[in-house]
C-alpha positions, 0 to 999 in steps of 0.5 A, a space after each residue: 361850704 367850700 370845696 368840689 364835687 367830683 362827678 364821674 359817669 360811667 359810659 362807653 366812649 362815644 356817649 362819653 364824648 357826646 355828653 362832655 361836648 354837650 356840657 362843655 357847650 352849655 358850661 364852657 368853663 367846665 373842664 371834662 376829662 375822658 377816662 377809660 370808663 367814662 368821664 370825670 370832672 369837678 364842680 366848685 361847691 359854690 353857695 347859691 349856684 350849685 343847684 343850677 349847675 347840677 340841673 345843667 348836668 341832669 339835663 345833659 345826661 337826659 339828653 344823651 339818654 334820649 338820643 341813645 335809646 336804652 342807655 342809662 347814664 350812671 353818675 357818681 358824685 362825691 366831695 373833694 377838697 380840690 380837683 386831682 392835679 393832673 400832671 403837667 406835661 413837659 412840653 407845650 407843642 414844640 415849646 418846653 414848659 419852664 419852671 419859673 419866669 426867666 427860663 427858656 421856653 413857655 412859663 406858666 403860673 403854678 395854679 394853672 390846671 388842665 385836664 389831660 384833654 385840654 392839655 392835648 388840645 392846647 398842645 395841638 394848637 401850639 404845635 400847629 400855630 408854631 408850624 404855621 409861623 415858622 414856614 419852610 424857605 420859599 413859602 409865604 411869610 406869615 409872621 407879624 399878623 394879627 391873632 384872635 384866640 377864642 377859648 374858655 378858661 386857661 389857654 396858653 396856646 396864645 403864648 406859643 403864637 407870640 413866642 414864634 413871632 405872631 403879631 398881636 394877640 386878641 383874646 375874646 373872653 365870654 366869661 370873667 374867669 376866662 378874662 382874668 386867667 388870660 391876663 395872669 397867663 400874659 402877666 406871668 409870661 411877660 407877654 402882652 395880650 389884649 383882652 376883649 370881654 363880652 358875649 360872642 357877636 358877629 356884629 363886629 364890623 371892625 374885625 372883618 378880615 382883620 385876623 391872619 390867624 384864629 385859634 379855637 379851643 372849644 366844644 365842637 357844638 360851640 366852634 361849629 356855630 361860630 365858624 361862620 362869623 370867624 370866617 368873616 373875621 378871618 383875612 382872605 389868605 388867613 387860617 383857622 386852627 381849631 381843637 377841642 374835639 375827638 377824631 371821627 364824628 366830632 370832627 365831621 360835625 365841625 367840618 360840615 359847619 366849616 363847609 357851610 361857612 366857606 372854609 376848606 380843610 387844609 390839614 389835620 393832626 391828632 394827639 392822645 385821642 384829640 384832633 385839630 384842624 387847620 381851615 382856610 378860606 374855600 368855597 361854600 359847597 354842599 354839606 359833607 355826607 353823614 357818617 355811616 358804619 359807626 356807633 354814633 352816626 352823627 353828633 346830634 344838634 342842639 334842639 332848634 339849631 337847624 331853625 337857628 342856622 336858617 335865621 342866621 343866614 338871614 340875619 347876616 343881611 339885617 343889622 339888628 337881626 338875631 345873633 348867630 350865637 344864640 344859646 340853645 333854649 334851656 342853656 342860657 
């Protein structure tokens, strides 16, 4: 059998954001869109793997129900021949999207499909990276420096970096699907992107201080867990641009992790209900205080995250210690 399952969940927006963040942390290739009634996404009907994917979905729903008290997640599952094609925007940040190669702007293959949420994130990154690489007269030069991209699935924002005059771009792909899509984007646009495949690992000593610019488009859970390592890979005067989260509690969750990693917030931006932040080297300090007066007082940690964070700090001093990006139990 082939095709897709269309998954819809009727939820208030705070709970939908929480569920989407958890699911995309467990399955980064899932492209989940937020609607006025909840969320929607598509699962490929792949023989032999669908049961496992549905188990991840059910576990995520149970976790959200548990932390929300009396909330019940109402799922609607239907068959679909292919995902609904979301409208492709005319621009990626400040860059027009070309209909074919050779036209002005950034050319993207017709098979590239992104939810509105991911289009917003990619456009935010493209805008921020272009502004960073085209500073006003008298500002320090930023072009020509190495760039690292960390995303899952399609991510055209690195093409904007290359178009704006960045140095060589390295994309870290943790899934073979992501690696293939990065190569396709690079080939189609006539650009060169180096693809590093394999699990995220903090033991790349050759990357210490290597990147003047790091782009991140991930679930806020994954982004927060990787910031300490990314801060080590960042040049002393470099910048991290991160998106994939909503303003408010999810942004606060990421900023708390940034403070722990020795990073400081330099600026932020919003687009269609989604946020992006610019982080630079700072001083390690206390966490931001928890939010109050909100429907969602905090973005809840994965089970075991507090213990893992303590182990991560210890492992930085031990070459063969546990990696700081270990997946939470039950989501390997």
